[in-house]
C-alpha positions as a Markdown table, in Angstrom:
| # | Residue | x | y | z |
|---|---|---|---|---|
| 1 | Met | 27.8 | -8.0 | 7.0 |
| 2 | Arg | 27.7 | -11.5 | 5.3 |
| 3 | Gly | 28.6 | -14.9 | 7.6 |
| 4 | Gln | 31.3 | -16.4 | 6.4 |
| 5 | Gly | 30.8 | -18.4 | 3.6 |
| 6 | Cys | 27.4 | -16.7 | 2.4 |
| 7 | Cys | 26.9 | -15.7 | -1.2 |
| 8 | Arg | 23.8 | -14.5 | -2.4 |
| 9 | Ala | 22.5 | -14.5 | -5.7 |
| 10 | Val | 19.8 | -11.9 | -7.5 |
| 11 | Leu | 16.3 | -12.7 | -7.8 |
| 12 | Ala | 14.9 | -9.7 | -9.0 |
| 13 | Gln | 16.6 | -5.9 | -9.2 |
| 14 | Gly | 14.9 | -2.7 | -10.4 |
| 15 | Pro | 16.1 | 1.0 | -10.4 |
| 16 | Cys | 15.7 | 1.6 | -6.2 |
| 17 | Ala | 15.2 | -1.9 | -4.4 |
| 18 | Glu | 17.0 | -5.3 | -5.0 |
| 19 | Val | 16.0 | -8.3 | -3.9 |
| 20 | Thr | 18.6 | -11.5 | -2.9 |
| 21 | Arg | 18.6 | -14.9 | -1.1 |
| 22 | Cys | 21.8 | -15.4 | 0.9 |
| 23 | Ser | 23.1 | -19.2 | 0.7 |
| 24 | Cys | 22.2 | -19.1 | 4.3 |
| 25 | Gly | 18.5 | -19.1 | 3.6 |
| 26 | His | 17.3 | -15.6 | 4.4 |
| 27 | Ile | 15.6 | -13.2 | 2.2 |
| 28 | His | 16.9 | -10.0 | 1.6 |
| 29 | Leu | 15.5 | -6.5 | 0.3 |
| 30 | Ala | 17.6 | -3.9 | -0.4 |
| 31 | Val | 15.9 | -0.5 | -0.5 |
| 32 | Gly | 18.2 | 2.7 | -1.0 |
| 33 | Pro | 20.4 | 1.9 | 2.4 |
| 34 | Val | 17.6 | 0.2 | 4.2 |
| 35 | Thr | 18.7 | -3.6 | 3.6 |
| 36 | Leu | 15.9 | -6.0 | 5.5 |
| 37 | Arg | 16.6 | -9.6 | 6.7 |
| 38 | Leu | 13.6 | -12.1 | 6.2 |
| 39 | Glu | 11.9 | -15.2 | 5.7 |
| 40 | Glu | 10.7 | -16.0 | 2.5 |
| 41 | Asp | 6.8 | -16.1 | 3.6 |
| 42 | Val | 7.0 | -12.7 | 4.9 |
| 43 | Leu | 8.6 | -11.4 | 1.6 |
| 44 | Arg | 5.6 | -13.1 | 0.4 |
| 45 | Ala | 3.8 | -11.6 | 2.3 |
| 46 | Leu | 4.8 | -7.9 | 1.9 |
| 47 | Gly | 4.1 | -8.2 | -1.8 |
| 48 | His | 0.8 | -9.0 | -1.3 |
| 49 | Thr | 0.5 | -5.9 | 1.0 |
| 50 | Val | 2.7 | -3.8 | -1.6 |
| 51 | Leu | 0.3 | -5.1 | -4.9 |
| 52 | Glu | -2.9 | -4.3 | -2.3 |
| 53 | Ala | -1.4 | -0.6 | -2.1 |
| 54 | Ile | -1.2 | -0.4 | -5.1 |
| 55 | Gln | -4.4 | -0.9 | -6.4 |
| 56 | Arg | -6.1 | 1.2 | -3.2 |
| 57 | Leu | -3.9 | 3.7 | -5.1 |
| 58 | Glu | -4.9 | 3.4 | -8.6 |
| 59 | Glu | -8.3 | 3.8 | -7.0 |
| 60 | Gly | -8.3 | 6.4 | -5.8 |
| 61 | Ser | -6.2 | 8.3 | -8.6 |
| 62 | His | -10.3 | 9.5 | -9.0 |
| 63 | Pro | -10.5 | 13.1 | -7.1 |
| 64 | Ala | -13.7 | 11.3 | -5.9 |
| 65 | His | -12.5 | 8.7 | -4.5 |
| 66 | Arg | -9.8 | 10.8 | -2.7 |
| 67 | Glu | -12.3 | 13.0 | -1.1 |
| 68 | Ala | -14.3 | 10.1 | 0.2 |
| 69 | Glu | -11.7 | 8.7 | 1.1 |
| 70 | Ala | -10.5 | 11.3 | 3.0 |
| 71 | Ser | -13.4 | 12.4 | 5.1 |
| 72 | Glu | -13.9 | 8.4 | 6.6 |
| 73 | Pro | -11.0 | 7.9 | 9.6 |
| 74 | Leu | -8.3 | 5.2 | 8.6 |
| 75 | Ala | -9.5 | 1.4 | 10.0 |
| 76 | Ala | -6.9 | -0.7 | 11.3 |
| 77 | Pro | -6.0 | -4.4 | 9.7 |
| 78 | Ala | -6.8 | -7.4 | 12.3 |
| 79 | Thr | -3.6 | -8.9 | 11.8 |
| 80 | Ala | -0.6 | -8.3 | 10.0 |
| 81 | His | 0.7 | -10.0 | 7.0 |
| 82 | Gly | 3.6 | -12.2 | 7.6 |
| 83 | Ala | 2.9 | -14.1 | 10.7 |
| 84 | Pro | 0.2 | -16.5 | 12.0 |
| 85 | Asn | -0.3 | -15.3 | 15.8 |
| 86 | Gly | -1.2 | -11.5 | 14.4 |
| 87 | Gly | 2.3 | -9.6 | 15.7 |
| 88 | Trp | 5.8 | -9.4 | 13.1 |
| 89 | Lys | 8.2 | -11.6 | 13.0 |
| 90 | Gln | 11.6 | -10.8 | 14.0 |
């Protein structure tokens, strides 16, 4: 639900997502039926994380890469993106 007096401007729109900026300063990322309300720095950190994931998917498109990665355990990231203390911001 939008606050009184708030209006949104579309920053980007695609076939599966939309990013808008509310006049109160929040960024809204809508993906299907889910909308996340984010601060600008969190949106930027999320964008970097998504780009990194896409790069890794593209690097792993060769079958030999997929087999090697399947045999190695996944390492947990040292810190979460977007929060100065390593945790998630709300």
